[in-house]
MDTraj code that builds the backbone (N, CA, C; nanometers):
import mdtraj as md
import numpy as np

residues = "GLN VAL GLN LEU VAL GLU SER GLY GLY GLY LEU VAL GLN ALA GLY GLY SER LEU ARG VAL SER CYS ALA ALA SER GLY ARG SER VAL SER SER TYR ALA MET GLY TRP PHE ARG GLN ALA PRO GLY LYS GLU ARG GLU PHE VAL THR ALA ILE SER TRP SER GLY GLY SER THR TYR TYR ALA ALA SER VAL LYS GLY ARG PHE THR VAL SER SER ASP ASN ALA LYS ASN THR VAL TYR LEU GLN MET ASN SER LEU LYS PRO GLU ASP THR ALA VAL TYR TYR CYS ALA ALA THR ARG LYS ARG TRP VAL GLY LEU TRP THR SER GLY ASP MET GLU TYR TRP GLY LYS GLY THR LEU VAL THR VAL SER SER".split()
xyz = np.array([
    [-0.4706, -2.6257, -0.5290],
    [-0.5329, -2.5514, -0.6015],
    [-0.4934, -2.4059, -0.5599],
    [-0.4604, -2.3044, -0.6949],
    [-0.4395, -2.1685, -0.6734],
    [-0.5264, -2.1278, -0.7585],
    [-0.5729, -1.9851, -0.7235],
    [-0.6633, -1.9296, -0.8103],
    [-0.5867, -1.7854, -0.8258],
    [-0.6009, -1.7464, -0.9732],
    [-0.5328, -1.6353, -0.9890],
    [-0.6053, -1.5324, -1.0551],
    [-0.6479, -1.3929, -1.0401],
    [-0.7310, -1.3379, -1.0972],
    [-0.6757, -1.1973, -1.0908],
    [-0.6443, -1.1527, -1.2811],
    [-0.5846, -1.0531, -1.2964],
    [-0.6867, -0.9250, -1.3123],
    [-0.6389, -0.8116, -1.3037],
    [-0.7034, -0.6653, -1.3127],
    [-0.6291, -0.5816, -1.3659],
    [-0.6788, -0.4404, -1.3917],
    [-0.6128, -0.3172, -1.4129],
    [-0.5790, -0.2900, -1.5894],
    [-0.6165, -0.3901, -1.6580],
    [-0.5857, -0.3785, -1.7837],
    [-0.6966, -0.2437, -1.8432],
    [-0.6452, -0.2159, -1.9657],
    [-0.7438, -0.0662, -2.0384],
    [-0.6666, -0.0433, -2.1459],
    [-0.7021, 0.0527, -2.2024],
    [-0.6808, 0.1693, -2.3436],
    [-0.5753, 0.2330, -2.2792],
    [-0.4614, 0.2642, -2.3360],
    [-0.3610, 0.3679, -2.2759],
    [-0.2791, 0.4013, -2.4120],
    [-0.2305, 0.5357, -2.4404],
    [-0.1926, 0.5607, -2.5346],
    [-0.0414, 0.5594, -2.5366],
    [0.0216, 0.5249, -2.6501],
    [0.1694, 0.5077, -2.6419],
    [0.2659, 0.5830, -2.5719],
    [0.3542, 0.5537, -2.4988],
    [0.4066, 0.6117, -2.4099],
    [0.3701, 0.6198, -2.2914],
    [0.2525, 0.5902, -2.2623],
    [0.1829, 0.5886, -2.1170],
    [0.2283, 0.4477, -2.0544],
    [0.1434, 0.4699, -1.9293],
    [0.1760, 0.3675, -1.8406],
    [0.0780, 0.2924, -1.7707],
    [0.0476, 0.1687, -1.7318],
    [-0.0495, 0.1237, -1.7150],
    [0.0240, 0.0188, -1.5842],
    [-0.0704, -0.0008, -1.4955],
    [-0.0218, -0.1275, -1.3903],
    [-0.1314, -0.2390, -1.3765],
    [-0.1389, -0.3355, -1.4031],
    [-0.2100, -0.4706, -1.3887],
    [-0.1534, -0.5476, -1.2550],
    [-0.2751, -0.6060, -1.2235],
    [-0.2612, -0.6672, -1.0840],
    [-0.2945, -0.8367, -1.1096],
    [-0.2487, -0.9071, -1.0157],
    [-0.2741, -1.0342, -1.0062],
    [-0.3001, -1.1230, -0.8541],
    [-0.4252, -1.0967, -0.8200],
    [-0.4564, -1.1543, -0.6930],
    [-0.4374, -1.3050, -0.7086],
    [-0.3552, -1.3581, -0.5888],
    [-0.3473, -1.5400, -0.5959],
    [-0.4338, -1.5626, -0.4469],
    [-0.4929, -1.6733, -0.4639],
    [-0.5652, -1.7389, -0.3626],
    [-0.5570, -1.8730, -0.3666],
    [-0.5493, -1.9351, -0.2440],
    [-0.5603, -2.0952, -0.2598],
    [-0.4609, -2.1297, -0.1597],
    [-0.4185, -2.2827, -0.1379],
    [-0.3540, -2.3465, -0.0476],
    [-0.1962, -2.3220, -0.0920],
    [-0.1131, -2.2669, -0.0113],
    [0.0363, -2.2471, -0.0030],
    [0.0809, -2.1676, -0.1148],
    [-0.0041, -2.0701, -0.1436],
    [0.0407, -1.9464, -0.2411],
    [0.1691, -1.9231, -0.2147],
    [0.2284, -1.8996, -0.0936],
    [0.3656, -1.8715, -0.0835],
    [0.4552, -1.9701, -0.1478],
    [0.4290, -2.0653, -0.2011],
    [0.5069, -2.1801, -0.2173],
    [0.5438, -2.1731, -0.3654],
    [0.4906, -2.0818, -0.4380],
    [0.4720, -2.0576, -0.6050],
    [0.5453, -1.9391, -0.6305],
    [0.6318, -1.9304, -0.7302],
    [0.6721, -1.8382, -0.8014],
    [0.5704, -1.7874, -0.9209],
    [0.5873, -1.6548, -0.9514],
    [0.4803, -1.5915, -1.0219],
    [0.5576, -1.5284, -1.1307],
    [0.4669, -1.5767, -1.2731],
    [0.5059, -1.5056, -1.3908],
    [0.3744, -1.4233, -1.4847],
    [0.4343, -1.3333, -1.5446],
    [0.3260, -1.2763, -1.6475],
    [0.3719, -1.2962, -1.7972],
    [0.2690, -1.3512, -1.8705],
    [0.2921, -1.3701, -1.9968],
    [0.1881, -1.2834, -2.0805],
    [0.2089, -1.2890, -2.1767],
    [0.0869, -1.1990, -2.2971],
    [0.0883, -1.2649, -2.4267],
    [-0.0102, -1.2542, -2.4991],
    [-0.0510, -1.2912, -2.6126],
    [-0.1241, -1.2317, -2.6864],
    [-0.0568, -1.1658, -2.7945],
    [-0.1249, -1.0667, -2.8807],
    [-0.2065, -1.1243, -2.9792],
    [-0.3161, -1.0569, -3.0667],
    [-0.3824, -1.1279, -3.1498],
    [-0.2973, -1.2114, -3.2398],
    [-0.3217, -1.3023, -3.3164],
    [-0.2751, -1.3808, -3.4140],
    [-0.1195, -1.4446, -3.3592],
    [-0.0890, -1.4100, -3.2499],
    [0.0498, -1.4453, -3.2030],
    [0.0206, -1.5651, -3.1101],
    [0.1501, -1.6063, -3.0825],
    [0.1633, -1.6976, -2.9339],
    [0.1885, -1.6532, -2.8217],
    [0.1339, -1.6935, -2.7090],
    [0.1738, -1.6544, -2.5986],
    [0.3163, -1.6580, -2.5744],
    [0.3827, -1.5521, -2.5074],
    [0.5058, -1.5447, -2.4865],
    [0.5463, -1.4654, -2.3239],
    [0.6341, -1.5233, -2.2678],
    [0.7098, -1.4706, -2.1696],
    [0.7310, -1.3434, -2.1458],
    [0.7073, -1.2794, -2.0525],
    [0.7146, -1.1146, -1.9968],
    [0.7992, -1.1223, -1.8991],
    [0.7958, -1.1652, -1.7791],
    [0.8469, -1.1485, -1.6589],
    [0.8246, -1.2508, -1.5509],
    [0.9254, -1.2682, -1.4813],
    [0.8873, -1.3769, -1.3881],
    [0.9390, -1.2970, -1.2236],
    [0.8934, -1.3640, -1.1290],
    [0.9447, -1.3007, -0.9959],
    [0.9283, -1.4232, -0.8701],
    [1.0152, -1.4380, -0.7892],
    [1.0015, -1.5351, -0.6735],
    [0.8793, -1.4772, -0.5734],
    [0.8495, -1.5758, -0.4958],
    [0.7183, -1.5123, -0.4306],
    [0.7831, -1.4127, -0.3242],
    [0.8793, -1.4283, -0.2683],
    [0.9634, -1.3349, -0.1874],
    [1.0051, -1.2201, -0.2608],
    [0.9689, -1.2215, -0.4080],
    [1.0103, -1.1146, -0.4583],
    [1.1789, -1.0596, -0.4810],
    [1.2489, -1.1365, -0.4188],
    [1.3919, -1.1184, -0.3861],
    [1.4704, -1.1500, -0.5632],
    [1.3877, -1.2104, -0.6147],
    [1.4573, -1.2664, -0.7625],
    [1.3625, -1.2062, -0.9110],
    [1.4025, -1.1680, -0.9750],
    [1.3071, -1.1457, -1.1157],
    [1.3552, -1.1545, -1.2417],
    [1.3282, -1.1610, -1.3276],
    [1.3899, -1.1927, -1.4660],
    [1.2767, -1.1275, -1.5880],
    [1.3367, -1.0664, -1.6816],
    [1.2399, -1.0153, -1.7638],
    [1.3046, -1.0445, -1.9118],
    [1.1743, -1.0531, -2.0101],
    [1.2037, -1.0774, -2.1391],
    [1.2840, -0.9744, -2.2131],
    [1.3492, -0.9543, -2.3132],
    [1.4497, -0.8328, -2.3436],
    [1.3405, -0.7523, -2.3866],
    [1.2449, -0.7763, -2.4284],
    [1.1643, -0.6810, -2.5068],
    [1.0916, -0.5720, -2.3844],
    [1.0788, -0.6155, -2.2770],
    [1.0269, -0.5325, -2.1841],
    [1.1124, -0.4712, -2.0462],
    [1.2364, -0.5263, -2.0713],
    [1.3355, -0.5129, -1.9725],
    [1.3665, -0.3547, -1.9901],
    [1.3542, -0.2892, -1.8686],
    [1.3987, -0.1403, -1.8651],
    [1.2471, -0.0705, -1.8938],
    [1.1602, -0.1277, -1.9052],
    [1.0171, -0.0313, -1.9377],
    [0.9314, -0.1219, -1.8147],
    [0.9479, -0.2399, -1.8112],
    [0.8246, -0.3109, -1.6946],
    [0.9011, -0.3519, -1.5889],
    [0.8195, -0.3152, -1.4514],
    [0.8652, -0.3638, -1.3402],
    [0.7705, -0.4804, -1.2905],
    [0.8158, -0.5743, -1.2479],
    [0.7441, -0.6693, -1.1602],
    [0.7505, -0.6725, -1.0102],
    [0.6597, -0.6969, -0.9196],
    [0.6711, -0.6489, -0.7778],
    [0.5738, -0.7454, -0.7181],
    [0.5972, -0.7651, -0.5952],
    [0.4872, -0.8500, -0.5200],
    [0.4462, -0.7867, -0.3767],
    [0.3446, -0.8485, -0.3304],
    [0.2969, -0.7726, -0.1778],
    [0.2487, -0.8942, -0.1405],
    [0.3313, -0.9708, -0.0395],
    [0.2985, -1.0909, 0.0195],
    [0.1707, -1.1049, 0.1241],
    [0.1633, -0.9915, 0.1378],
    [0.0688, -0.9468, 0.2575],
    [-0.0814, -0.9708, 0.1824],
    [-0.0725, -0.9069, 0.0828],
    [-0.1915, -0.9335, -0.0134],
    [-0.2019, -1.0204, -0.1105],
    [-0.1166, -1.0915, -0.1273],
    [-0.1332, -1.2073, -0.2020],
    [-0.1297, -1.1541, -0.3416],
    [-0.0635, -1.0404, -0.3829],
    [-0.0693, -1.0102, -0.5228],
    [0.0422, -0.9509, -0.5791],
    [0.0600, -0.9809, -0.7131],
    [0.1583, -0.9499, -0.7784],
    [0.1305, -0.8512, -0.8757],
    [0.2265, -0.7413, -0.9089],
    [0.2003, -0.6314, -0.9874],
    [0.2814, -0.6382, -1.1118],
    [0.2215, -0.5840, -1.2214],
    [0.3112, -0.5278, -1.3470],
    [0.3163, -0.4232, -1.3678],
    [0.4345, -0.3195, -1.3194],
    [0.3975, -0.1950, -1.3959],
    [0.4649, -0.1514, -1.5282],
    [0.3872, -0.1214, -1.6029],
    [0.4204, -0.1178, -1.7477],
    [0.4249, 0.0469, -1.7952],
    [0.5661, 0.0917, -1.8301],
    [0.5998, 0.2157, -1.8289],
    [0.6445, 0.2364, -2.0032],
    [0.6373, 0.3625, -2.0519],
    [0.6817, 0.3753, -2.2170],
    [0.6221, 0.2811, -2.2990],
    [0.5177, 0.2639, -2.2853],
    [0.4235, 0.1324, -2.3402],
    [0.4360, 0.1701, -2.4947],
    [0.4521, 0.0791, -2.5989],
    [0.4334, 0.0593, -2.7378],
    [0.2977, -0.0087, -2.7680],
    [0.2626, 0.0256, -2.9083],
    [0.1599, -0.0344, -2.9505],
    [0.1761, -0.1871, -2.9531],
    [0.3097, -0.2395, -2.9770],
    [0.3250, -0.4002, -2.9700],
    [0.3286, -0.4448, -2.8594],
    [0.2765, -0.3653, -2.7561],
    [0.2856, -0.4388, -2.6144],
    [0.1131, -0.4454, -2.6067],
    [0.0421, -0.4370, -2.6739],
    [-0.0890, -0.4870, -2.6805],
    [-0.1120, -0.6301, -2.7042],
    [-0.1869, -0.6690, -2.6273],
    [-0.2006, -0.8084, -2.5439],
    [-0.3051, -0.8360, -2.4621],
    [-0.3418, -0.9695, -2.4415],
    [-0.3729, -0.9908, -2.3320],
    [-0.2631, -1.0551, -2.2442],
    [-0.2791, -0.9953, -2.1004],
    [-0.1623, -1.0148, -2.0252],
    [-0.2490, -1.1714, -1.9277],
    [-0.1362, -1.2448, -1.9150],
    [-0.1759, -1.3295, -1.8241],
    [-0.0818, -1.3564, -1.7007],
    [-0.1468, -1.3912, -1.5876],
    [-0.0661, -1.4393, -1.4515],
    [-0.0574, -1.5767, -1.4726],
    [0.0332, -1.6366, -1.4118],
    [0.0746, -1.7711, -1.3916],
    [0.1524, -1.8000, -1.2725],
    [0.1232, -1.9508, -1.2172],
    [0.2115, -1.9865, -1.0952],
    [0.2818, -2.0906, -1.1253],
    [0.4023, -2.1101, -1.0722],
    [0.4996, -2.2220, -1.0855],
    [0.5561, -2.2700, -0.9503],
    [0.6110, -2.3825, -0.9437],
    [0.6615, -2.4095, -0.8113],
    [0.8042, -2.4429, -0.8632],
    [0.8455, -2.3873, -0.9882],
    [0.9651, -2.4099, -0.9957],
    [1.0678, -2.3116, -0.8888],
    [1.1919, -2.3730, -0.8492],
    [1.2597, -2.3232, -0.7721],
    [1.3709, -2.1852, -0.8381],
    [1.3537, -2.2071, -0.9574],
    [1.4289, -2.1161, -1.0443],
    [1.3668, -2.0037, -1.1365],
    [1.3922, -1.8531, -1.1092],
    [1.3364, -1.7379, -1.1727],
    [1.4216, -1.7417, -1.3044],
    [1.3608, -1.7433, -1.4109],
    [1.4240, -1.7276, -1.5446],
    [1.3204, -1.7127, -1.6692],
    [1.3343, -1.7393, -1.7887],
    [1.2747, -1.7664, -1.9043],
    [1.2043, -1.8773, -1.8993],
    [1.0661, -1.8388, -1.8328],
    [1.0002, -1.9920, -1.8154],
    [0.9138, -1.9947, -1.9666],
    [0.8732, -2.1047, -2.0121],
    [0.7635, -2.1321, -2.1034],
    [0.6369, -2.1715, -2.0248],
    [0.5466, -2.1583, -2.1176],
    [0.3951, -2.1521, -2.0800],
    [0.3825, -2.2924, -2.0378],
    [0.4553, -2.4220, -2.0699],
    [0.4614, -2.5521, -2.0160],
    [0.5141, -2.5460, -1.8475],
    [0.6187, -2.4726, -1.8212],
    [0.6452, -2.4579, -1.7023],
    [0.5431, -2.4302, -1.5794],
    [0.4554, -2.3859, -1.6062],
    [0.3477, -2.2789, -1.5388],
    [0.2208, -2.3901, -1.5240],
    [0.2006, -2.4070, -1.3711],
    [0.1055, -2.4818, -1.3396],
    [-0.0619, -2.4426, -1.3203],
    [-0.0645, -2.2952, -1.2901],
    [-0.1843, -2.2381, -1.2907],
    [-0.1909, -2.1128, -1.3581],
    [-0.3132, -2.0705, -1.4283],
    [-0.3078, -1.9636, -1.5138],
    [-0.4366, -1.8495, -1.4656],
    [-0.4262, -1.7375, -1.4794],
    [-0.5171, -1.6445, -1.4511],
    [-0.6005, -1.6539, -1.6108],
    [-0.7369, -1.5938, -1.6156],
    [-0.7968, -1.5557, -1.7266],
    [-0.7542, -1.4722, -1.8190],
    [-0.6707, -1.3668, -1.7833],
    [-0.6009, -1.2494, -1.8549],
    [-0.6708, -1.1215, -1.8327],
    [-0.6045, -1.0435, -1.8513],
    [-0.6516, -0.9042, -1.8741],
    [-0.6062, -0.8274, -2.0062],
    [-0.6809, -0.7762, -2.0584],
    [-0.6485, -0.6863, -2.1963],
    [-0.5970, -0.5494, -2.1669],
    [-0.4784, -0.5434, -2.2559],
    [-0.4065, -0.4145, -2.2532],
    [-0.3809, -0.3937, -2.3972],
    [-0.4515, -0.2506, -2.4231],
    [-0.4456, -0.2116, -2.5548],
    [-0.3679, -0.0776, -2.5589],
    [-0.2606, -0.0913, -2.6601],
    [-0.1698, 0.0400, -2.6439],
    [-0.2109, 0.0976, -2.7822],
    [-0.2592, 0.2640, -2.7900],
    [-0.3048, 0.3003, -2.9217],
    [-0.1738, 0.4090, -2.9733],
    [-0.1686, 0.4205, -3.0805],
    [-0.0604, 0.4906, -3.1359],
    [-0.1005, 0.6307, -3.1638],
])
top = md.Topology()
chain = top.add_chain()
for i, resn in enumerate(residues, 1):
    res = top.add_residue(resn, chain, resSeq=i)
    for name in ("N", "CA", "C"):
        top.add_atom(name, md.element.get_by_symbol(name[0]), res)
traj = md.Trajectory(xyz[None], top)
């Protein structure tokens, strides 16, 4: 079992920055690659970014590439999502998720084994 807890969401103006975190705990956490997904009101959950647990491999959705940066701190068992140049369309609940898949890429929700409860990010115009 892996437990994931997100934090750091909030309200930010368009063009601003925000960093959300995902603290992981449980057995063999280092065996999992991590991802961020988001779900906007009335929309389906969508992939945002993926990172190997070592942090050596990352992948981004086209909509966030160049604006968002994913990173990991293995000593703290924590994954971060730094979001810059935020837009109102980035407003969503952001979820952290874990998978044992060996490749890092455009994952689907079905690829993930464990989920956090999410943290709300609201970008005002």
